[in-house]
C-alpha positions as CSV (number, residue, x, y, z in Angstrom):
1,M,21.6,105.8,-103.2
2,R,22.4,102.5,-105.6
3,E,20.5,101.1,-108.0
4,E,20.1,97.7,-108.4
5,K,18.1,95.6,-110.6
6,V,16.1,93.0,-109.0
7,I,15.4,89.5,-110.4
8,I,12.4,87.5,-109.1
9,L,13.3,83.9,-108.8
10,K,11.2,81.3,-109.6
11,Q,11.2,78.4,-106.8
12,E,13.5,76.0,-109.5
13,Q,15.4,79.0,-110.2
14,F,16.1,79.9,-106.7
15,I,16.6,76.3,-105.8
16,K,19.4,75.9,-108.1
17,T,20.9,79.4,-107.3
18,F,21.0,77.8,-103.4
19,L,23.1,74.8,-104.6
20,K,25.3,76.2,-106.3
21,I,26.0,79.0,-104.3
22,S,26.7,76.4,-101.0
23,L,29.1,74.0,-104.1
24,H,30.9,76.5,-105.1
25,R,31.3,78.5,-101.6
26,I,32.5,75.0,-100.1
27,Y,34.9,73.8,-102.8
28,N,36.3,77.3,-104.5
29,L,36.4,79.7,-101.9
30,Y,36.6,77.8,-98.4
31,F,38.4,74.5,-99.4
32,A,41.3,77.0,-100.7
33,K,41.2,78.9,-97.6
34,F,42.0,75.6,-95.7
35,K,44.3,74.3,-98.3
36,I,46.4,77.5,-98.4
37,S,46.1,77.5,-94.7
38,L,47.0,73.8,-93.6
39,T,50.4,74.1,-95.8
40,S,51.6,77.4,-93.9
41,I,51.7,74.4,-90.9
42,G,53.8,71.6,-90.0
43,K,52.9,68.2,-88.7
44,E,53.5,69.2,-84.6
45,Q,51.1,72.7,-85.2
46,L,48.5,70.6,-86.8
47,W,47.8,68.4,-84.0
48,K,48.7,70.6,-81.3
49,S,46.2,71.2,-79.0
50,E,46.5,73.4,-76.3
51,N,44.1,74.8,-72.9
52,N,41.8,71.3,-73.8
53,S,40.7,73.4,-77.6
54,N,41.0,70.9,-80.2
55,S,43.5,70.7,-83.1
56,I,43.7,71.8,-85.7
57,G,43.8,68.7,-87.6
58,G,40.9,67.4,-85.2
59,I,38.7,70.4,-86.6
60,I,38.9,69.0,-90.1
61,L,38.6,65.5,-89.5
62,H,35.2,66.8,-87.7
63,L,34.6,68.7,-91.0
64,C,35.7,65.7,-93.4
65,E,33.0,63.3,-90.6
66,H,29.9,66.4,-91.2
67,I,31.2,66.4,-95.2
68,R,30.9,62.7,-95.4
69,M,26.9,63.0,-93.4
70,S,25.7,65.1,-95.8
71,E,26.7,63.4,-98.9
72,L,25.0,60.1,-97.2
73,N,21.8,62.3,-96.8
74,L,22.1,63.3,-100.4
75,K,22.5,60.1,-101.5
76,R,19.5,59.1,-99.1
77,R,21.5,56.6,-97.7
78,D,20.7,55.3,-94.0
79,D,24.0,54.5,-93.0
80,K,24.2,55.1,-89.3
81,F,26.0,58.4,-88.3
82,R,28.9,58.9,-85.4
83,D,26.8,59.1,-82.1
84,D,29.6,61.8,-80.7
85,F,29.7,63.9,-83.9
86,V,29.9,67.0,-81.8
87,I,32.4,65.7,-79.9
88,Y,34.2,64.1,-82.7
89,F,37.8,65.5,-83.4
90,P,40.2,63.1,-83.4
91,I,44.4,63.2,-83.7
92,E,45.6,61.0,-86.3
93,D,49.5,61.0,-87.5
94,L,48.7,63.0,-90.5
95,K,51.2,65.2,-92.1
96,P,49.4,68.6,-93.6
97,M,49.5,67.5,-97.1
98,E,47.9,64.3,-96.5
99,L,45.5,65.8,-94.5
100,I,44.6,68.2,-97.2
101,E,44.2,65.3,-99.6
102,R,41.3,63.3,-97.4
103,F,39.8,66.7,-96.9
104,E,39.7,67.4,-100.8
105,L,38.3,63.4,-101.6
106,Q,35.5,63.6,-99.2
107,I,34.4,67.0,-100.4
108,N,34.7,65.7,-104.1
109,D,32.5,62.8,-103.2
110,W,30.3,65.8,-101.7
111,R,30.5,67.7,-104.7
112,Q,29.3,64.5,-106.8
113,S,26.5,63.7,-104.6
114,I,25.8,67.8,-105.0
115,I,25.3,67.7,-109.1
116,P,22.5,65.6,-109.8
117,Y,20.6,68.3,-108.0
118,I,21.7,71.1,-109.8
119,N,21.0,69.5,-112.5
120,D,17.2,68.8,-111.3
121,E,17.8,64.8,-111.8
122,I,16.9,64.8,-107.4
123,R,14.1,66.7,-106.0
124,L,15.8,69.3,-103.1
125,S,13.5,68.0,-100.1
126,E,13.3,71.0,-97.3
127,E,15.9,68.4,-95.3
128,D,18.1,68.9,-98.1
129,V,18.2,72.4,-97.3
130,H,18.4,72.6,-93.8
131,D,21.0,70.1,-94.5
132,L,23.0,71.9,-96.7
133,Y,22.7,75.6,-94.9
134,N,24.0,74.2,-91.4
135,L,27.0,72.1,-93.9
136,V,28.3,75.8,-95.1
137,E,27.7,77.4,-91.9
138,H,29.5,75.0,-90.1
139,M,32.3,74.9,-92.4
140,S,32.5,78.7,-92.1
141,Y,32.5,78.3,-88.5
142,H,35.4,76.3,-88.4
143,L,37.7,78.0,-91.3
144,G,37.3,81.2,-88.9
145,Q,38.9,78.9,-86.1
146,V,41.3,77.4,-88.2
147,I,42.7,80.5,-89.8
148,D,42.7,82.3,-86.9
149,K,44.5,79.4,-84.8
150,I,47.1,79.3,-87.7
151,Q,47.7,82.8,-88.1
152,S,48.5,82.9,-84.2
153,M,50.6,80.3,-84.3
154,T,52.5,81.6,-87.8
155,G,52.0,85.2,-87.5
156,I,50.8,84.9,-90.9
157,K,48.3,87.4,-92.2
158,F,46.5,85.7,-95.1
159,N,44.6,88.3,-96.6
160,F,42.5,86.7,-98.4
161,Y,40.3,89.5,-99.4
162,E,42.6,91.6,-100.6
163,N,44.2,88.6,-102.5
164,G,41.7,87.2,-104.1
165,L,39.6,85.0,-102.5
166,N,36.4,87.1,-101.4
167,E,32.7,87.1,-102.8
168,R,33.8,88.7,-106.2
169,Y,36.1,85.8,-106.8
170,L,32.9,83.5,-105.7
171,R,30.6,84.9,-107.7
172,D,32.4,85.0,-110.9
173,Q,33.3,80.9,-110.1
174,I,29.5,80.4,-109.8
175,E,28.9,82.6,-113.3
176,S,31.5,81.3,-114.9
177,N,30.8,77.8,-114.5
178,V,27.0,77.3,-115.3
179,E,27.5,74.7,-117.4
180,K,30.4,72.7,-115.6
181,D,28.2,71.7,-112.3
């Protein structure tokens, strides 16, 4: 049986840990995997839609919208959200690198909105916790979708775990970026 040191977190510590895990999971793990995957396809593959499924590019733009909505929620903005968000998978005339840049800009904007919460400048509400958990889960779901589509199209096996983009890497990022958030 594995011995494990149990650390009981106070509420403030738990919230900060939750926020940092959410930030680094999206920023350092998911985005890195999206970026590697997207650079392996061309523009035609990016916007290809088969059997009434959403294109890879449409899925990424859908995620950009979800990240934008989360950012606005964290900033306590009352902007109107898309009524059609659940079916919002647009097609645009972007190359993979252009889409990656747009995706990264949106993630960076979101990242800037979560840092004040990590630094205890703004208090996290219960609704914020639900929103962040949903965002992380939603990105994970679509990451799997995108990787599966790209691997099927190209025959490339990314082997992220073996290549270091895994939970150990994530934990190292969280622990080494304590003062940088």
